[in-house]
ROZAZA-524608 format. One record per residue: residue in one letter; x, y, z of N, C-alpha, C, CB in turn. Coordinates in steps of 0.2 Angstrom, whole numbers, padded with zeros to 4 digits, always signed. Glycine has a CB too. Layout:
BEGIN
aXYZXYZXYZXYZ/...
END
This chain:
BEGIN
m-0121+0006-0012-0117+0002-0007-0113+0006-0002-0113-0003-0010/k-0114+0005+0004-0111+0009+0009-0106+0005+0014-0116+0013+0014/f-0100+0007+0015-0096+0003+0019-0095+0007+0026-0089+0002+0016/d-0097+0004+0031-0097+0007+0038-0091+0007+0041-0102+0004+0042/s-0086+0003+0039-0079+0003+0042-0075+0000+0037-0079+0000+0049/i-0068+0001+0038-0063-0003+0035-0064-0010+0035-0056-0001+0037/k-0065-0013+0042-0066-0020+0043-0072-0023+0039-0068-0021+0050/h-0077-0019+0038-0083-0021+0034-0080-0022+0027-0088-0016+0034/f-0077-0017+0024-0074-0018+0017-0069-0024+0016-0071-0011+0015/f-0065-0025+0021-0060-0030+0021-0064-0037+0021-0056-0030+0027/y-0070-0037+0025-0074-0044+0025-0077-0045+0019-0080-0043+0030/i-0079-0040+0015-0082-0041+0008-0076-0044+0004-0085-0035+0006/c-0070-0041+0004-0065-0042-0001-0062-0049+0000-0059-0036-0001/v-0061-0050+0007-0057-0057+0009-0061-0062+0009-0054-0056+0015/l-0068-0061+0012-0072-0068+0013-0077-0069+0008-0075-0067+0020/t-0077-0065+0003-0082-0066-0003-0078-0067-0009-0088-0061-0003/p-0074-0072-0010-0070-0072-0016-0074-0072-0023-0066-0077-0016/n-0081-0075-0022-0084-0075-0029-0086-0068-0031-0091-0078-0028/l-0085-0063-0027-0086-0056-0030-0079-0053-0033-0088-0051-0024/m-0073-0055-0029-0067-0052-0031-0062-0057-0029-0066-0045-0027/t-0058-0058-0034-0052-0063-0034-0046-0060-0037-0054-0070-0037/g-0040-0063-0035-0034-0062-0038-0032-0054-0039-0034-0065-0044/k-0029-0052-0044-0027-0045-0046-0033-0041-0046-0023-0045-0052/i-0038-0043-0048-0044-0039-0048-0046-0036-0042-0050-0043-0051/a-0046-0041-0037-0047-0040-0030-0042-0035-0027-0047-0046-0026/r-0036-0035-0029-0031-0031-0026-0032-0023-0029-0023-0033-0028/l-0034-0023-0035-0035-0017-0038-0041-0013-0035-0036-0017-0045/a-0046-0017-0034-0052-0015-0031-0051-0013-0024-0057-0021-0031/l-0047-0017-0021-0045-0015-0014-0042-0008-0014-0039-0020-0011/l-0037-0006-0018-0034+0000-0018-0039+0005-0020-0028+0001-0022/f-0043+0004-0025-0048+0009-0027-0053+0011-0021-0052+0007-0033/l-0056+0006-0018-0061+0007-0014-0058+0010-0007-0065+0000-0013/l-0052+0008-0005-0049+0010+0001-0049+0018+0000-0042+0007+0003/i-0047+0021-0006-0046+0028-0007-0053+0031-0007-0043+0029-0013/s-0058+0027-0010-0065+0030-0010-0068+0030-0003-0069+0026-0015/v-0067+0025+0001-0070+0025+0008-0067+0031+0012-0068+0017+0012/c-0061+0032+0011-0058+0037+0015-0061+0044+0013-0050+0037+0015/s-0062+0045+0006-0064+0052+0004-0071+0053+0006-0064+0052-0004/c-0075+0047+0008-0082+0048+0010-0083+0049+0018-0086+0042+0007/k-0077+0047+0021-0078+0047+0029-0080+0053+0032-0071+0045+0032/v-0077+0059+0030-0078+0065+0033-0085+0067+0031-0073+0070+0031/n-0087+0066+0026-0095+0067+0024-0099+0063+0028-0096+0065+0017/n-0098+0057+0029-0102+0053+0033-0104+0055+0040-0100+0046+0033/r-0099+0058+0043-0100+0061+0050-0105+0066+0050-0093+0063+0052/k-0107+0069+0045-0112+0074+0045-0119+0072+0045-0112+0079+0039/q-0120+0065+0044-0126+0062+0044-0130+0061+0051-0126+0056+0041/a-0126+0061+0056-0129+0059+0063-0127+0065+0068-0126+0052+0065/e-0131+0065+0073-0130+0070+0078-0126+0066+0084-0137+0072+0082/l-0120+0068+0085-0116+0064+0090-0115+0067+0097-0108+0065+0087/l-0114+0063+0101-0114+0066+0108-0107+0066+0111-0118+0061+0112/f-0104+0072+0111-0098+0073+0114-0098+0079+0119-0093+0076+0108/p-0093+0078+0124-0092+0084+0129-0090+0090+0125-0087+0082+0135/v-0093+0096+0126-0091+0102+0122-0087+0107+0126-0097+0104+0119/i-0085+0106+0132-0082+0110+0136-0075+0107+0138-0085+0113+0141/d-0070+0112+0139-0064+0110+0141-0063+0106+0147-0059+0115+0141/s-0068+0108+0152-0068+0104+0158-0071+0097+0159-0071+0108+0163/a-0072+0094+0152-0076+0088+0152-0071+0083+0156-0076+0086+0145/t-0074+0079+0160-0070+0074+0165-0069+0067+0161-0074+0073+0172/i-0065+0064+0164-0064+0057+0162-0070+0053+0162-0059+0053+0166/a-0074+0054+0167-0080+0050+0168-0085+0051+0162-0084+0051+0175/e-0085+0058+0160-0089+0060+0154-0087+0057+0148-0089+0067+0154/s-0080+0057+0147-0077+0053+0141-0079+0046+0140-0070+0054+0141/e-0079+0043+0146-0080+0035+0146-0088+0034+0145-0078+0032+0153/k-0092+0039+0145-0099+0039+0144-0101+0041+0137-0102+0042+0149/l-0096+0043+0133-0098+0044+0126-0101+0038+0123-0091+0046+0122/s-0106+0040+0119-0110+0035+0115-0105+0030+0111-0114+0038+0111/k-0106+0024+0110-0103+0020+0106-0103+0023+0099-0106+0013+0106/e-0108+0026+0097-0109+0028+0090-0104+0034+0089-0117+0030+0088/a-0103+0038+0094-0099+0044+0094-0092+0042+0093-0100+0049+0100/i-0089+0037+0098-0083+0035+0098-0081+0032+0090-0082+0030+0104/a-0086+0027+0088-0085+0024+0082-0085+0028+0077-0091+0019+0081/d-0088+0034+0077-0088+0038+0071-0081+0042+0071-0093+0044+0072/i-0078+0043+0076-0071+0046+0077-0066+0041+0074-0070+0049+0085/v-0067+0035+0077-0062+0030+0074-0063+0029+0067-0063+0023+0078/q-0068+0029+0065-0070+0028+0057-0067+0033+0053-0077+0027+0055/n-0067+0039+0056-0065+0045+0052-0058+0046+0052-0069+0052+0054/v-0054+0043+0057-0047+0044+0057-0044+0041+0050-0044+0040+0063/a-0041+0045+0047-0038+0042+0040-0034+0036+0041-0034+0048+0036/s-0035+0030+0039-0032+0025+0040-0025+0025+0036-0036+0019+0038/p-0020+0023+0039-0013+0023+0036-0014+0017+0029-0008+0021+0041/v-0018+0013+0030-0019+0008+0024-0022+0012+0018-0023+0002+0026/e-0027+0017+0020-0029+0021+0014-0024+0026+0012-0035+0025+0017/i-0020+0029+0016-0015+0034+0014-0010+0030+0010-0011+0037+0020/a-0008+0024+0011-0003+0020+0008-0006+0018+0001-0001+0014+0012/a-0012+0016+0001-0016+0015-0005-0015+0020-0010-0023+0013-0004/m-0017+0026-0007-0017+0032-0012-0010+0033-0014-0019+0038-0008/l-0005+0033-0010+0002+0034-0012+0004+0029-0018+0007+0034-0007/q+0002+0023-0017+0004+0018-0022+0000+0019-0029+0001+0011-0020/s-0006+0021-0028-0010+0023-0034-0007+0029-0038-0017+0025-0032/l-0003+0033-0034+0000+0039-0037+0007+0037-0039+0000+0045-0033/s+0009+0031-0039+0015+0028-0041+0021+0031-0037+0017+0030-0049/v+0020+0033-0031+0025+0035-0026+0029+0029-0024+0022+0039-0020/p+0035+0029-0025+0039+0023-0023+0040+0022-0015+0046+0024-0025/f+0040+0016-0013+0041+0014-0006+0047+0017-0003+0040+0007-0005/s+0047+0019+0003+0053+0022+0007+0053+0019+0014+0054+0029+0006/a+0058+0016+0016+0059+0013+0023+0060+0019+0028+0064+0008+0023/d+0062+0025+0025+0064+0031+0029+0058+0034+0033+0068+0036+0024/y+0052+0032+0030+0046+0035+0033+0044+0031+0039+0041+0035+0029/l+0047+0025+0040+0045+0021+0046+0048+0023+0053+0047+0013+0044/g+0045+0021+0058+0048+0023+0065+0053+0017+0066+0043+0023+0070/s+0058+0019+0070+0063+0014+0072+0060+0009+0077+0069+0017+0074/t+0062+0003+0077+0059-0002+0082+0064-0003+0087+0057-0009+0078/k+0070+0000+0087+0075-0001+0092+0073+0002+0099+0081+0003+0090/g+0074-0001+0104+0073+0001+0111+0066+0001+0113+0074+0008+0111/v+0062-0004+0109+0055-0005+0111+0054-0008+0118+0051-0009+0107/e+0059-0012+0120+0059-0015+0126+0060-0010+0132+0063-0021+0127/q+0063-0004+0131+0064+0001+0135+0058+0005+0137+0070+0004+0133/l+0053+0005+0133+0047+0009+0134+0044+0007+0141+0042+0008+0128/s+0043+0012+0145+0041+0010+0152+0034+0012+0154+0046+0013+0157/t+0032+0017+0151+0025+0019+0153+0020+0017+0148+0024+0027+0154/n+0014+0016+0150+0008+0015+0146+0007+0020+0141+0002+0013+0151/f+0008+0026+0142+0007+0032+0137+0012+0030+0131+0009+0039+0140/q+0018+0029+0133+0023+0027+0127+0021+0021+0123+0031+0026+0130/k+0019+0016+0127+0017+0010+0124+0011+0011+0119+0016+0004+0129/a+0006+0014+0122-0001+0015+0118+0001+0019+0112-0006+0018+0122/t+0005+0024+0112+0006+0029+0107+0010+0025+0101+0010+0035+0109/m+0015+0022+0103+0020+0018+0099+0016+0012+0096+0025+0015+0102/l+0011+0009+0099+0007+0004+0096+0003+0007+0090+0002+0001+0102/g+0001+0013+0091-0003+0016+0085+0002+0018+0080-0006+0023+0087/i+0008+0020+0081+0013+0022+0076+0015+0016+0072+0019+0025+0080/y+0017+0011+0076+0018+0004+0072+0013+0001+0068+0021-0001+0077/g+0007+0002+0071+0001-0001+0067+0001+0003+0060-0005-0001+0071/a+0002+0010+0060+0002+0013+0054+0007+0011+0049+0003+0020+0055/d+0013+0010+0052+0019+0008+0048+0018+0000+0045+0026+0007+0052/l+0014-0003+0049+0012-0011+0046+0008-0010+0040+0009-0015+0053/g+0003-0005+0041-0002-0004+0035+0002-0002+0029-0007+0001+0037/y+0007+0002+0030+0010+0005+0024+0015-0001+0021+0015+0011+0026/l+0018-0005+0025+0022-0010+0023+0018-0015+0019+0026-0014+0029/n+0012-0017+0022+0008-0022+0019+0005-0020+0012+0002-0024+0023/i+0003-0014+0011+0000-0011+0005+0006-0011+0000-0002-0004+0006/y+0012-0010+0002+0017-0010-0003+0021-0017-0004+0023-0004-0002/e+0017-0022+0000+0019-0029-0001+0027-0030+0002+0018-0032-0008/k+0029-0026+0006+0035-0027+0009+0035-0031+0015+0039-0020+0010/t+0031-0036+0015+0030-0041+0021+0036-0043+0024+0025-0046+0019/g+0041-0045+0020+0047-0047+0023+0051-0042+0028+0051-0050+0018/n+0049-0036+0026+0052-0031+0031+0048-0029+0037+0053-0024+0027/s+0042-0032+0037+0038-0030+0043+0039-0035+0049+0031-0031+0040/i+0043-0040+0049+0043-0044+0055+0045-0041+0061+0047-0050+0053/e+0050-0036+0060+0052-0032+0066+0046-0028+0069+0058-0028+0065/v+0043-0025+0065+0037-0021+0066+0031-0025+0070+0034-0017+0060/v+0030-0031+0067+0025-0036+0070+0028-0038+0077+0024-0042+0065/s+0033-0039+0077+0036-0042+0084+0036-0036+0089+0044-0044+0083/s+0037-0030+0087+0037-0024+0092+0029-0023+0094+0040-0017+0088/i+0025-0024+0089+0018-0023+0090+0015-0028+0096+0014-0024+0084/k+0018-0034+0095+0016-0040+0099+0018-0038+0106+0019-0046+0097/q+0025-0036+0107+0028-0034+0113+0024-0029+0117+0035-0032+0112/l+0022-0023+0113+0019-0018+0116+0011-0020+0118+0019-0012+0111/a+0008-0024+0114+0002-0026+0115+0002-0030+0122-0001-0030+0110/d+0007-0035+0122+0008-0039+0128+0008-0034+0134+0014-0044+0128/g+0013-0029+0134+0014-0024+0139+0008-0021+0142+0018-0020+0137/l+0003-0019+0137-0003-0016+0139-0009-0021+0140-0006-0012+0133/r-0007-0028+0140-0012-0033+0142-0017-0034+0137-0015-0031+0149/v-0016-0032+0131-0021-0033+0125-0018-0038+0120-0023-0026+0122/g-0013-0041+0122-0009-0046+0116-0014-0051+0114-0003-0049+0120/q-0019-0053+0118-0023-0058+0115-0027-0057+0109-0028-0060+0121/f-0028-0050+0108-0031-0048+0102-0027-0047+0096-0035-0041+0103/f-0021-0048+0097-0016-0047+0090-0014-0054+0088-0009-0042+0092/d-0016-0056+0083-0015-0063+0080-0008-0064+0077-0020-0065+0075/y-0003-0064+0082+0004-0063+0080+0007-0068+0076+0009-0063+0087/e+0005-0075+0077+0007-0080+0074+0005-0080+0067+0005-0086+0077/t-0002-0079+0066-0005-0079+0059-0002-0073+0055-0013-0079+0059/i-0002-0067+0057+0001-0062+0054+0009-0063+0052+0000-0056+0059/k+0012-0065+0057+0019-0067+0056+0020-0072+0050+0023-0069+0062/r+0016-0077+0050+0017-0082+0045+0015-0079+0038+0012-0089+0046/l+0009-0076+0038+0007-0073+0031+0013-0067+0029+0000-0069+0032/s+0016-0064+0033+0021-0059+0032+0027-0063+0029+0023-0056+0038/l+0029-0068+0032+0035-0072+0030+0034-0076+0023+0037-0077+0035/n+0028-0078+0022+0026-0082+0016+0025-0077+0010+0020-0087+0017/k+0023-0071+0011+0021-0066+0006+0016-0069+0001+0028-0064+0002/t+0011-0072+0004+0006-0075+0000+0000-0071+0000+0005-0082+0002/d-0004-0071+0005-0011-0068+0005-0011-0061+0008-0016-0073+0008/i-0010-0056+0004-0009-0050+0006-0016-0047+0009-0006-0045+0001/d-0021-0049+0005-0028-0047+0007-0030-0049+0014-0033-0049+0003/s-0028-0056+0016-0030-0058+0022-0025-0055+0027-0029-0066+0022/l-0019-0054+0026-0014-0050+0030-0017-0043+0032-0008-0050+0027/l-0019-0040+0027-0022-0033+0028-0028-0033+0033-0025-0030+0022/y-0032-0038+0031-0039-0039+0036-0037-0041+0043-0043-0045+0033/l-0032-0046+0044-0030-0047+0051-0027-0042+0054-0026-0053+0050/s-0023-0038+0051-0020-0033+0055-0025-0027+0057-0014-0029+0050/v-0029-0025+0052-0034-0020+0054-0039-0023+0059-0038-0018+0047/s-0041-0029+0058-0046-0032+0063-0043-0033+0070-0048-0039+0061/s-0036-0034+0071-0033-0034+0077-0033-0027+0081-0026-0037+0076/y-0032-0022+0077-0032-0016+0080-0039-0014+0082-0029-0010+0075/n-0044-0016+0078-0051-0014+0080-0052-0017+0086-0056-0016+0074/k-0050-0024+0087-0052-0027+0093-0049-0024+0099-0051-0035+0093/i-0042-0022+0099-0039-0019+0104-0042-0013+0106-0032-0018+0102/d-0044-0009+0101-0047-0002+0102-0054-0004+0106-0048+0001+0096/e-0058-0008+0104-0064-0009+0107-0063-0012+0114-0068-0014+0103/y-0059-0016+0115-0057-0019+0122-0055-0013+0127-0052-0024+0122/l-0050-0009+0125-0048-0003+0129-0054+0001+0130-0043+0001+0125/r-0058+0003+0126-0064+0008+0127-0069+0005+0131-0067+0010+0120/t-0070-0002+0131-0075-0005+0135-0073-0007+0142-0078-0010+0131/n-0067-0006+0143-0064-0009+0150-0061-0003+0154-0058-0015+0149/d-0064+0003+0153-0062+0009+0157-0054+0011+0155-0063+0008+0164/r-0052+0009+0149-0045+0011+0148-0045+0016+0141-0041+0005+0146/g-0050+0020+0141-0051+0025+0136-0045+0029+0134-0057+0029+0137/s-0041+0031+0139-0036+0035+0138-0030+0032+0134-0033+0036+0144/l-0030+0025+0134-0025+0021+0130-0028+0021+0123-0023+0014+0133/s-0034+0020+0123-0037+0020+0116-0036+0026+0112-0045+0018+0117/a-0037+0032+0115-0036+0038+0113-0029+0039+0110-0038+0043+0118/l-0024+0037+0114-0017+0037+0112-0015+0033+0106-0013+0035+0118/m-0018+0027+0106-0017+0022+0101-0019+0026+0094-0020+0016+0103/i-0026+0028+0094-0029+0031+0089-0025+0037+0086-0036+0033+0090/s-0022+0041+0091-0019+0047+0089-0012+0045+0086-0018+0051+0096/g-0009+0039+0089-0003+0037+0086-0004+0035+0078+0000+0032+0090/v-0009+0031+0077-0011+0029+0070-0012+0035+0066-0018+0024+0070/w-0016+0040+0068-0017+0046+0064-0011+0050+0063-0021+0050+0067/l-0007+0051+0068+0000+0055+0067+0005+0052+0062+0003+0055+0074/e+0005+0045+0062+0010+0042+0058+0008+0042+0051+0011+0034+0060/g+0001+0041+0050-0002+0042+0043-0001+0049+0041-0010+0040+0043/q-0002+0054+0045-0001+0061+0043+0006+0062+0042-0003+0066+0049/y+0011+0059+0046+0018+0060+0045+0020+0057+0038+0022+0056+0050/i+0018+0051+0036+0020+0048+0030+0017+0053+0024+0017+0041+0029/a+0011+0055+0025+0008+0059+0019+0012+0065+0019+0001+0060+0020/t+0013+0069+0024+0017+0075+0024+0024+0074+0021+0017+0078+0030/q+0027+0069+0023+0034+0068+0020+0034+0067+0013+0037+0063+0024/v+0029+0063+0011+0029+0062+0003+0027+0068-0001+0024+0057+0002/v+0023+0072+0002+0020+0078-0002+0026+0083-0003+0014+0081+0002/t+0031+0083+0001+0036+0088-0001+0040+0086-0007+0041+0088+0005/s+0040+0079-0009+0044+0077-0015+0039+0076-0020+0048+0071-0013/f+0032+0074-0019+0027+0073-0024+0021+0077-0022+0026+0066-0024/p+0021+0083-0024+0016+0088-0023+0010+0087-0026+0018+0095-0024/e+0007+0081-0026+0001+0079-0029-0005+0083-0026+0000+0072-0030/k-0010+0086-0031-0016+0089-0028-0020+0084-0023-0020+0092-0033/k-0021+0078-0026-0025+0073-0022-0022+0072-0015-0025+0067-0025/l-0015+0072-0014-0012+0071-0008-0013+0077-0004-0005+0069-0009/k-0012+0083-0007-0013+0089-0003-0020+0090+0000-0012+0096-0008/d-0025+0088-0004-0031+0088-0002-0033+0084+0004-0036+0087-0007/r-0030+0078+0004-0031+0073+0009-0028+0076+0016-0027+0066+0007/i-0022+0079+0015-0019+0082+0021-0023+0088+0024-0013+0085+0019/g-0026+0092+0019-0031+0097+0021-0037+0095+0024-0033+0102+0015/e-0040+0089+0022-0046+0086+0026-0045+0084+0033-0048+0081+0022/q-0039+0083+0035-0037+0081+0041-0039+0087+0047-0030+0080+0042/k-0041+0093+0045-0043+0098+0049-0050+0095+0053-0045+0105+0044/i-0054+0092+0049-0060+0089+0052-0058+0083+0057-0065+0087+0047/i-0054+0079+0055-0052+0073+0059-0048+0076+0066-0048+0068+0055/l-0044+0081+0065-0040+0083+0071-0045+0086+0076-0036+0089+0068/n-0050+0089+0074-0055+0091+0080-0058+0085+0084-0061+0095+0077/d-0059+0080+0080-0061+0074+0084-0056+0071+0088-0064+0069+0079/l-0050+0071+0086-0045+0068+0090-0044+0073+0097-0038+0068+0087/l-0044+0079+0096-0044+0083+0102-0049+0082+0106-0044+0091+0100/m-0056+0081+0104-0061+0078+0109-0060+0072+0113-0067+0077+0105/l-0056+0067+0109-0054+0061+0112-0049+0062+0118-0051+0056+0107/l-0044+0067+0116-0039+0067+0121-0040+0072+0127-0033+0070+0117/r-0045+0077+0126-0046+0083+0130-0047+0080+0137-0052+0086+0127/p-0052+0075+0138-0053+0073+0145-0047+0071+0149-0058+0068+0146/y-0042+0069+0146-0036+0066+0149-0030+0071+0150-0034+0059+0145/k-0031+0077+0147-0025+0081+0146-0021+0083+0153-0027+0087+0142/g-0025+0082+0158-0022+0084+0165-0020+0078+0169-0027+0088+0169/t-0020+0072+0166-0018+0066+0170-0011+0065+0170-0022+0059+0166/s-0007+0067+0166+0001+0066+0166+0004+0072+0162+0003+0059+0164/p+0010+0074+0164+0014+0078+0160+0014+0076+0152+0021+0080+0163/e+0015+0070+0151+0015+0067+0144+0009+0069+0141+0017+0059+0145/y+0003+0068+0143-0003+0069+0140-0004+0076+0139-0009+0065+0145/s-0002+0080+0144-0003+0087+0144+0001+0090+0138-0001+0090+0150/n+0008+0088+0137+0012+0090+0131+0009+0088+0125+0019+0087+0132/l+0007+0082+0124+0004+0079+0118-0002+0084+0116+0002+0072+0119/y-0007+0085+0121-0013+0089+0119-0011+0096+0117-0017+0089+0125/a-0006+0099+0120-0004+0105+0118-0001+0105+0111+0001+0107+0124/l+0003+0101+0110+0005+0100+0102+0000+0099+0098+0010+0095+0101/m-0005+0095+0099-0010+0094+0094-0015+0100+0094-0015+0088+0097/e-0016+0104+0099-0019+0110+0098-0015+0115+0094-0020+0113+0105/q-0008+0115+0094-0004+0119+0090-0006+0117+0082+0003+0118+0091/m-0006+0111+0081-0008+0108+0075-0015+0111+0072-0008+0102+0075/s-0020+0110+0077-0026+0113+0075-0026+0120+0074-0031+0112+0081/n-0022+0124+0077-0022+0131+0076-0019+0132+0069-0017+0135+0081/l-0014+0128+0067-0011+0129+0060-0017+0127+0054-0005+0124+0059/y-0022+0123+0056-0027+0122+0051-0032+0127+0051-0029+0115+0053/r-0032+0132+0056-0038+0137+0057-0040+0140+0050-0036+0142+0062/d-0036+0142+0046-0038+0145+0040-0038+0141+0034-0033+0151+0039/v-0038+0134+0035-0038+0129+0029-0046+0128+0029-0034+0122+0031/k-0048+0129+0023-0056+0129+0021-0057+0122+0018-0059+0135+0017/v-0062+0118+0021-0065+0112+0018-0072+0113+0017-0063+0105+0022/t-0074+0112+0010-0081+0112+0008-0083+0106+0004-0082+0119+0004/y-0089+0105+0003-0091+0099-0001-0096+0101-0006-0095+0094+0004/r-0095+0097-0012-0099+0097-0018-0101+0090-0020-0096+0101-0023/i-0107+0090-0024-0109+0084-0027-0104+0081-0032-0116+0084-0030/a-0102+0075-0031-0097+0072-0035-0100+0068-0041-0092+0068-0031/e-0096+0065-0046-0099+0061-0051-0102+0054-0047-0093+0059-0056/p-0107+0051-0049-0110+0045-0046-0105+0039-0047-0118+0044-0049/q-0105+0035-0043-0100+0029-0044-0105+0023-0044-0095+0028-0038/t-0102+0019-0049-0106+0012-0050-0102+0006-0047-0107+0011-0058/l-0106+0003-0043-0103-0003-0039-0107-0009-0040-0102-0002-0031/e-0104-0015-0040-0108-0021-0040-0111-0024-0033-0104-0027-0044/k-0117-0025-0033-0119-0028-0027-0125-0033-0029-0122-0022-0022/d-0124-0039-0026-0128-0045-0027-0129-0046-0034-0135-0043-0023/d-0124-0046-0038-0124-0047-0045-0128-0041-0049-0128-0053-0047/r-0129-0035-0046-0132-0030-0049-0127-0024-0049-0139-0029-0046/l-0128-0019-0053-0125-0013-0053-0129-0008-0049-0123-0010-0060/v-0125-0005-0045-0129+0000-0040-0125+0007-0041-0129-0002-0033/l-0130+0012-0042-0127+0019-0043-0127+0022-0036-0131+0023-0048/i-0121+0025-0034-0120+0028-0028-0118+0035-0029-0114+0025-0023/q-0123+0040-0026-0121+0047-0026-0117+0049-0020-0128+0051-0026/k-0111+0053-0022-0107+0054-0016-0105+0062-0017-0100+0050-0017/e-0102+0064-0011-0100+0071-0011-0092+0071-0011-0102+0075-0004/e-0089+0076-0013-0082+0076-0013-0080+0083-0010-0079+0076-0021/s-0074+0082-0006-0072+0089-0003-0068+0093-0007-0067+0087+0003/v-0068+0100-0006-0065+0105-0009-0060+0108-0004-0070+0110-0013/v-0054+0108-0005-0049+0110+0000-0046+0116-0002-0045+0105+0003/e-0046+0121+0002-0042+0128+0001-0037+0129+0006-0047+0134+0000/m-0030+0127+0004-0025+0127+0008-0018+0130+0005-0023+0120+0011/s-0016+0135+0008-0010+0139+0005-0004+0134+0005-0008+0145+0008/d+0002+0136+0001+0008+0132+0002+0011+0134+0008+0012+0134-0004/d+0011+0140+0011+0014+0141+0017+0010+0137+0023+0013+0149+0019/e+0004+0137+0023+0000+0133+0028+0002+0126+0028-0007+0134+0027/l+0003+0123+0022+0005+0116+0021+0012+0115+0024+0005+0114+0014/r+0016+0120+0022+0023+0119+0024+0023+0119+0032+0028+0126+0022/k+0019+0123+0035+0019+0123+0043+0017+0117+0046+0015+0130+0046/i+0012+0114+0043+0009+0108+0044+0014+0102+0044+0002+0107+0040/v+0017+0102+0038+0023+0097+0037+0028+0097+0043+0026+0098+0030/g+0030+0104+0045+0035+0104+0049+0033+0102+0056+0037+0111+0049/l+0027+0104+0058+0025+0103+0065+0023+0095+0066+0019+0107+0068/t+0020+0092+0061+0019+0085+0060+0025+0081+0062+0016+0082+0053/m+0031+0083+0058+0037+0080+0059+0040+0081+0067+0042+0082+0054/e+0039+0086+0069+0041+0088+0076+0037+0084+0081+0040+0095+0078/i+0031+0083+0081+0027+0080+0085+0028+0072+0085+0020+0081+0084/r+0028+0070+0079+0030+0063+0078+0037+0061+0081+0029+0061+0070/n+0042+0065+0079+0048+0063+0081+0049+0063+0089+0054+0067+0078/k+0046+0068+0092+0046+0068+0099+0043+0062+0103+0042+0075+0102/l+0037+0060+0100+0034+0054+0102+0039+0048+0101+0027+0052+0099/i+0042+0047+0096+0046+0041+0094+0052+0042+0099+0048+0041+0086/s+0055+0048+0100+0061+0048+0104+0059+0048+0111+0065+0053+0103/g+0053+0048+0113+0051+0048+0120+0052+0055+0124+0054+0042+0124/e+0053+0060+0120+0054+0067+0124+0047+0070+0127+0057+0072+0119/
END
């Protein structure tokens, strides 16, 4: 059984209750979210992708990237939902200190700021939902709606339903599905309407906030599984640079962000990520047990490399939130 995207998996969990219900569905959700993320980097090796390979790639070339190539990048960005699911499975307690402040959202004036913060708040929303802190998410949801409206994509964010589910604290699975689905629709709309630069910023914001939460946690909970997940981001970061590269000369903001992300990539230079055959996994499909053979990553990263990545991640993330 193969999940092509987070949305595909949520569809199975939420809309096919005959397969998974109640607490069993919740546990399966957490387990499979982690499993999907661990497979994502490996899946990208299965197909030949069409990317511009030179620094002089133009915006026009970026907009002509194949849908498959862009979808592959989006799919491989470590979802904050998956990061949060991993943290919860490791019994890491929730902390509101990891969340970005929603104060001053109305003062964000540029589309660069709005798109980036839309991604950051989307990651925070996923973290809140997984930990079922839905009562705390209303301000985040309201900020997301305000930013989406400012970028003229508010029609794809189901604000009223998400707000209602958050206030009622009832159907967490549906809340997760709607949140992720809304972001998928926003991303697709931006990419198909010649606004790929904003899509790249939103995706970068999602990735950066997920990376920030993971790197903040690892300083207090140095779990190997979490360290490995941070190390695996070397592959994802290369994809993000491809998305951002064509736009790096369009504004000082973009240029500064790209330079900082390049610095991050340089810190990952000596991190080694290899693959080996993992134990097969058994899943239920059409009332039958299916054996799935997978690969797992082997990450080699020193404590000093991790420390530098933690520090630069915090620096970049805080600069974006402060508008510097």
